[in-house]
TORKOL-4160 file (C-alpha; in steps of 0.2 Angstrom, whole numbers, padded with zeros to 4 digits, m for minus):
232
<pt num="1" X="0360" Y="0159" Z="m0220"/>
<pt num="2" X="0367" Y="0174" Z="m0212"/>
<pt num="3" X="0373" Y="0173" Z="m0194"/>
<pt num="4" X="0382" Y="0185" Z="m0182"/>
<pt num="5" X="0392" Y="0177" Z="m0168"/>
<pt num="6" X="0400" Y="0185" Z="m0153"/>
<pt num="7" X="0409" Y="0180" Z="m0138"/>
<pt num="8" X="0417" Y="0190" Z="m0123"/>
<pt num="9" X="0417" Y="0176" Z="m0110"/>
<pt num="10" X="0436" Y="0176" Z="m0107"/>
<pt num="11" X="0451" Y="0187" Z="m0110"/>
<pt num="12" X="0448" Y="0186" Z="m0128"/>
<pt num="13" X="0434" Y="0196" Z="m0138"/>
<pt num="14" X="0428" Y="0190" Z="m0154"/>
<pt num="15" X="0415" Y="0192" Z="m0168"/>
<pt num="16" X="0411" Y="0182" Z="m0183"/>
<pt num="17" X="0399" Y="0183" Z="m0198"/>
<pt num="18" X="0393" Y="0168" Z="m0208"/>
<pt num="19" X="0387" Y="0174" Z="m0225"/>
<pt num="20" X="0381" Y="0161" Z="m0237"/>
<pt num="21" X="0395" Y="0149" Z="m0233"/>
<pt num="22" X="0409" Y="0162" Z="m0231"/>
<pt num="23" X="0415" Y="0167" Z="m0214"/>
<pt num="24" X="0423" Y="0183" Z="m0208"/>
<pt num="25" X="0430" Y="0185" Z="m0191"/>
<pt num="26" X="0439" Y="0197" Z="m0179"/>
<pt num="27" X="0448" Y="0191" Z="m0163"/>
<pt num="28" X="0457" Y="0202" Z="m0150"/>
<pt num="29" X="0464" Y="0198" Z="m0133"/>
<pt num="30" X="0459" Y="0213" Z="m0123"/>
<pt num="31" X="0456" Y="0209" Z="m0105"/>
<pt num="32" X="0444" Y="0220" Z="m0096"/>
<pt num="33" X="0441" Y="0230" Z="m0112"/>
<pt num="34" X="0426" Y="0219" Z="m0119"/>
<pt num="35" X="0413" Y="0232" Z="m0116"/>
<pt num="36" X="0423" Y="0245" Z="m0126"/>
<pt num="37" X="0428" Y="0234" Z="m0140"/>
<pt num="38" X="0414" Y="0222" Z="m0144"/>
<pt num="39" X="0402" Y="0234" Z="m0152"/>
<pt num="40" X="0415" Y="0243" Z="m0163"/>
<pt num="41" X="0421" Y="0225" Z="m0168"/>
<pt num="42" X="0403" Y="0221" Z="m0173"/>
<pt num="43" X="0401" Y="0237" Z="m0183"/>
<pt num="44" X="0418" Y="0234" Z="m0192"/>
<pt num="45" X="0413" Y="0217" Z="m0197"/>
<pt num="46" X="0396" Y="0222" Z="m0204"/>
<pt num="47" X="0404" Y="0237" Z="m0213"/>
<pt num="48" X="0417" Y="0225" Z="m0221"/>
<pt num="49" X="0403" Y="0213" Z="m0226"/>
<pt num="50" X="0392" Y="0227" Z="m0233"/>
<pt num="51" X="0377" Y="0221" Z="m0223"/>
<pt num="52" X="0366" Y="0227" Z="m0209"/>
<pt num="53" X="0360" Y="0218" Z="m0194"/>
<pt num="54" X="0342" Y="0218" Z="m0201"/>
<pt num="55" X="0349" Y="0207" Z="m0215"/>
<pt num="56" X="0354" Y="0193" Z="m0203"/>
<pt num="57" X="0344" Y="0178" Z="m0199"/>
<pt num="58" X="0350" Y="0177" Z="m0181"/>
<pt num="59" X="0363" Y="0180" Z="m0168"/>
<pt num="60" X="0374" Y="0167" Z="m0159"/>
<pt num="61" X="0383" Y="0171" Z="m0143"/>
<pt num="62" X="0395" Y="0163" Z="m0131"/>
<pt num="63" X="0384" Y="0157" Z="m0116"/>
<pt num="64" X="0398" Y="0153" Z="m0105"/>
<pt num="65" X="0406" Y="0146" Z="m0095"/>
<pt num="66" X="0419" Y="0159" Z="m0092"/>
<pt num="67" X="0421" Y="0176" Z="m0083"/>
<pt num="68" X="0405" Y="0181" Z="m0074"/>
<pt num="69" X="0407" Y="0199" Z="m0081"/>
<pt num="70" X="0412" Y="0193" Z="m0098"/>
<pt num="71" X="0398" Y="0181" Z="m0100"/>
<pt num="72" X="0385" Y="0194" Z="m0095"/>
<pt num="73" X="0393" Y="0207" Z="m0107"/>
<pt num="74" X="0391" Y="0195" Z="m0121"/>
<pt num="75" X="0373" Y="0190" Z="m0117"/>
<pt num="76" X="0368" Y="0208" Z="m0115"/>
<pt num="77" X="0376" Y="0214" Z="m0131"/>
<pt num="78" X="0368" Y="0199" Z="m0141"/>
<pt num="79" X="0351" Y="0203" Z="m0133"/>
<pt num="80" X="0352" Y="0222" Z="m0137"/>
<pt num="81" X="0357" Y="0219" Z="m0155"/>
<pt num="82" X="0344" Y="0206" Z="m0157"/>
<pt num="83" X="0330" Y="0217" Z="m0149"/>
<pt num="84" X="0335" Y="0231" Z="m0161"/>
<pt num="85" X="0334" Y="0221" Z="m0177"/>
<pt num="86" X="0320" Y="0209" Z="m0171"/>
<pt num="87" X="0332" Y="0193" Z="m0173"/>
<pt num="88" X="0332" Y="0176" Z="m0164"/>
<pt num="89" X="0347" Y="0171" Z="m0154"/>
<pt num="90" X="0356" Y="0155" Z="m0149"/>
<pt num="91" X="0369" Y="0152" Z="m0136"/>
<pt num="92" X="0384" Y="0141" Z="m0139"/>
<pt num="93" X="0396" Y="0133" Z="m0125"/>
<pt num="94" X="0413" Y="0142" Z="m0125"/>
<pt num="95" X="0420" Y="0125" Z="m0121"/>
<pt num="96" X="0412" Y="0117" Z="m0136"/>
<pt num="97" X="0418" Y="0132" Z="m0147"/>
<pt num="98" X="0436" Y="0128" Z="m0142"/>
<pt num="99" X="0433" Y="0109" Z="m0145"/>
<pt num="100" X="0426" Y="0114" Z="m0162"/>
<pt num="101" X="0442" Y="0124" Z="m0166"/>
<pt num="102" X="0452" Y="0109" Z="m0162"/>
<pt num="103" X="0442" Y="0099" Z="m0174"/>
<pt num="104" X="0444" Y="0111" Z="m0188"/>
<pt num="105" X="0462" Y="0117" Z="m0185"/>
<pt num="106" X="0470" Y="0100" Z="m0178"/>
<pt num="107" X="0459" Y="0087" Z="m0185"/>
<pt num="108" X="0455" Y="0082" Z="m0167"/>
<pt num="109" X="0441" Y="0069" Z="m0164"/>
<pt num="110" X="0442" Y="0069" Z="m0145"/>
<pt num="111" X="0445" Y="0084" Z="m0135"/>
<pt num="112" X="0445" Y="0090" Z="m0116"/>
<pt num="113" X="0442" Y="0109" Z="m0116"/>
<pt num="114" X="0447" Y="0118" Z="m0100"/>
<pt num="115" X="0446" Y="0136" Z="m0095"/>
<pt num="116" X="0456" Y="0144" Z="m0080"/>
<pt num="117" X="0441" Y="0148" Z="m0069"/>
<pt num="118" X="0453" Y="0157" Z="m0056"/>
<pt num="119" X="0451" Y="0152" Z="m0037"/>
<pt num="120" X="0462" Y="0137" Z="m0042"/>
<pt num="121" X="0448" Y="0129" Z="m0052"/>
<pt num="122" X="0444" Y="0125" Z="m0071"/>
<pt num="123" X="0429" Y="0125" Z="m0081"/>
<pt num="124" X="0430" Y="0108" Z="m0090"/>
<pt num="125" X="0421" Y="0096" Z="m0101"/>
<pt num="126" X="0426" Y="0082" Z="m0114"/>
<pt num="127" X="0420" Y="0082" Z="m0132"/>
<pt num="128" X="0419" Y="0070" Z="m0146"/>
<pt num="129" X="0416" Y="0073" Z="m0165"/>
<pt num="130" X="0400" Y="0067" Z="m0172"/>
<pt num="131" X="0396" Y="0061" Z="m0190"/>
<pt num="132" X="0391" Y="0079" Z="m0195"/>
<pt num="133" X="0408" Y="0086" Z="m0190"/>
<pt num="134" X="0402" Y="0095" Z="m0174"/>
<pt num="135" X="0409" Y="0093" Z="m0157"/>
<pt num="136" X="0397" Y="0085" Z="m0144"/>
<pt num="137" X="0399" Y="0085" Z="m0125"/>
<pt num="138" X="0401" Y="0068" Z="m0117"/>
<pt num="139" X="0402" Y="0075" Z="m0100"/>
<pt num="140" X="0394" Y="0089" Z="m0090"/>
<pt num="141" X="0402" Y="0106" Z="m0090"/>
<pt num="142" X="0409" Y="0108" Z="m0072"/>
<pt num="143" X="0419" Y="0120" Z="m0062"/>
<pt num="144" X="0432" Y="0110" Z="m0051"/>
<pt num="145" X="0449" Y="0110" Z="m0044"/>
<pt num="146" X="0460" Y="0100" Z="m0056"/>
<pt num="147" X="0466" Y="0088" Z="m0042"/>
<pt num="148" X="0448" Y="0085" Z="m0037"/>
<pt num="149" X="0439" Y="0082" Z="m0053"/>
<pt num="150" X="0423" Y="0070" Z="m0052"/>
<pt num="151" X="0423" Y="0052" Z="m0058"/>
<pt num="152" X="0413" Y="0057" Z="m0073"/>
<pt num="153" X="0429" Y="0065" Z="m0080"/>
<pt num="154" X="0443" Y="0054" Z="m0072"/>
<pt num="155" X="0435" Y="0038" Z="m0078"/>
<pt num="156" X="0435" Y="0043" Z="m0096"/>
<pt num="157" X="0443" Y="0032" Z="m0109"/>
<pt num="158" X="0447" Y="0038" Z="m0126"/>
<pt num="159" X="0450" Y="0029" Z="m0143"/>
<pt num="160" X="0464" Y="0040" Z="m0148"/>
<pt num="161" X="0476" Y="0053" Z="m0141"/>
<pt num="162" X="0465" Y="0067" Z="m0133"/>
<pt num="163" X="0469" Y="0085" Z="m0137"/>
<pt num="164" X="0469" Y="0097" Z="m0123"/>
<pt num="165" X="0463" Y="0115" Z="m0127"/>
<pt num="166" X="0461" Y="0131" Z="m0117"/>
<pt num="167" X="0470" Y="0141" Z="m0103"/>
<pt num="168" X="0466" Y="0128" Z="m0090"/>
<pt num="169" X="0479" Y="0116" Z="m0099"/>
<pt num="170" X="0492" Y="0130" Z="m0098"/>
<pt num="171" X="0489" Y="0134" Z="m0079"/>
<pt num="172" X="0486" Y="0117" Z="m0072"/>
<pt num="173" X="0495" Y="0106" Z="m0085"/>
<pt num="174" X="0503" Y="0094" Z="m0073"/>
<pt num="175" X="0486" Y="0090" Z="m0064"/>
<pt num="176" X="0476" Y="0089" Z="m0079"/>
<pt num="177" X="0489" Y="0077" Z="m0087"/>
<pt num="178" X="0485" Y="0065" Z="m0073"/>
<pt num="179" X="0467" Y="0065" Z="m0079"/>
<pt num="180" X="0471" Y="0061" Z="m0097"/>
<pt num="181" X="0488" Y="0061" Z="m0105"/>
<pt num="182" X="0485" Y="0074" Z="m0118"/>
<pt num="183" X="0493" Y="0083" Z="m0133"/>
<pt num="184" X="0491" Y="0101" Z="m0128"/>
<pt num="185" X="0486" Y="0113" Z="m0142"/>
<pt num="186" X="0495" Y="0129" Z="m0137"/>
<pt num="187" X="0487" Y="0139" Z="m0151"/>
<pt num="188" X="0469" Y="0136" Z="m0144"/>
<pt num="189" X="0468" Y="0146" Z="m0128"/>
<pt num="190" X="0452" Y="0155" Z="m0129"/>
<pt num="191" X="0435" Y="0152" Z="m0137"/>
<pt num="192" X="0433" Y="0161" Z="m0154"/>
<pt num="193" X="0416" Y="0166" Z="m0161"/>
<pt num="194" X="0420" Y="0159" Z="m0178"/>
<pt num="195" X="0419" Y="0141" Z="m0171"/>
<pt num="196" X="0402" Y="0144" Z="m0163"/>
<pt num="197" X="0395" Y="0147" Z="m0181"/>
<pt num="198" X="0396" Y="0128" Z="m0186"/>
<pt num="199" X="0383" Y="0125" Z="m0172"/>
<pt num="200" X="0371" Y="0138" Z="m0180"/>
<pt num="201" X="0364" Y="0128" Z="m0195"/>
<pt num="202" X="0359" Y="0113" Z="m0185"/>
<pt num="203" X="0351" Y="0124" Z="m0171"/>
<pt num="204" X="0342" Y="0133" Z="m0185"/>
<pt num="205" X="0335" Y="0117" Z="m0192"/>
<pt num="206" X="0330" Y="0110" Z="m0175"/>
<pt num="207" X="0321" Y="0127" Z="m0171"/>
<pt num="208" X="0332" Y="0130" Z="m0156"/>
<pt num="209" X="0334" Y="0149" Z="m0159"/>
<pt num="210" X="0324" Y="0159" Z="m0146"/>
<pt num="211" X="0319" Y="0177" Z="m0144"/>
<pt num="212" X="0331" Y="0189" Z="m0137"/>
<pt num="213" X="0323" Y="0190" Z="m0119"/>
<pt num="214" X="0326" Y="0171" Z="m0118"/>
<pt num="215" X="0345" Y="0172" Z="m0120"/>
<pt num="216" X="0353" Y="0165" Z="m0104"/>
<pt num="217" X="0371" Y="0164" Z="m0098"/>
<pt num="218" X="0378" Y="0147" Z="m0091"/>
<pt num="219" X="0390" Y="0151" Z="m0077"/>
<pt num="220" X="0392" Y="0133" Z="m0071"/>
<pt num="221" X="0399" Y="0140" Z="m0054"/>
<pt num="222" X="0384" Y="0148" Z="m0048"/>
<pt num="223" X="0390" Y="0152" Z="m0030"/>
<pt num="224" X="0406" Y="0159" Z="m0024"/>
<pt num="225" X="0410" Y="0158" Z="m0006"/>
<pt num="226" X="0420" Y="0173" Z="0001"/>
<pt num="227" X="0430" Y="0171" Z="0017"/>
<pt num="228" X="0425" Y="0184" Z="0030"/>
<pt num="229" X="0438" Y="0195" Z="0038"/>
<pt num="230" X="0442" Y="0192" Z="0056"/>
<pt num="231" X="0430" Y="0201" Z="0067"/>
<pt num="232" X="0417" Y="0204" Z="0054"/>
């Protein structure tokens, strides 16, 4: 199978290709440059691999949670590429991608992934490794203040030392450590497209890929309340 994956949901911008068992990847940390960098990165990776979009079986995109603008860029680019090449798409959680990176790079089996969501909140979810080697969410993905996380997260009990990944653990380390004493993986701060690819084969087998127009982002935090200025 041949899949292209891309993600622009955080400060990082990444693309990856799965070509018959081999993976090629490009990752850059380029805040506010995603719209300029993502397509050249896709073109570079395709050129390096010597294939065209039309030779792919499908496109995987980071569906969020993450930056509102970043998630929208990623979904829009995936849709545009898929429309142009008549390819199906599949969205992967950015939190799941970081958890999968922990499984591959750190041999982790239990992970709490947290992205700094600004506004003193984190996007957060817990994951455990299944028998097929894929990280599966054991809690909903939520946006919350670290000191006010819901019981579904604070009542978790793990069979081994949990690994904490993502920028949320860097920004709110003390508060999150009270949720679950964790070994923090400083090397896994952002989701990477290459770790979205492992979810593609199962999704393909289960016929979960959809047409480009059905690609949807997952924001988690759907409403943002802005404080009005005095007298307005």
